C-alpha positions, 0 to 999 in steps of 0.5 A: 397574165404575165408580171412586169419586174424590174431585178437590180444587178449589183455592182458585183455584177461583170455585165460585159463579161456576161454579154461576152459570154451571152453570145459565145456560151448558150447555157448562161443564159439561163441565169439564176437571180437571187432573191434578196433580203427583202422580202415578198408577199409576191414572187415573179412565176413563170412566164413573167418578162424580168428587166435587168437592171445595172447602175440605172440602166434597163442592159437585159431581159428575159422571161422567169422559167421556175414558179416562185423561188428555189432552194440552193445557191447556184445564184451564188456560183456565175463566173459574173459575179465579182469578188467573195463578198456578197450579202444580197446572195447570202439567202439561199434563193433564187429563181432562174431566168433565162435571158433573152435579149442583152445589150440593151442602154433603157432609162429607167425611174429610180424605183429602190433598190430592191432586188425585187420591184413590179415594173409597168415597164 
């Protein structure tokens, strides 16, 4: 049974640009999402549902494509990342997510600052 995850997007993420690119460039629908710095006992698995939170709202959803996290830097090079100093992307670990829905604006209760957290959405 898939697990629901909440992923916090950094304020250094350009969601408006991502949504624009999502419709024009289908290749951006495969997103490398950083693990963040927190230790995790349970990691996302293929088929898990991911809800992305930006500025207190769920703005998009997707499905995890990888089993756990991969090592690499794909999460550091996305064109929607703003600025050069992004401490949340320092660990060289990320999960691949296929974004299925953008343009959401759903309220979500405050759930802390962890990049990844399980949630009963």
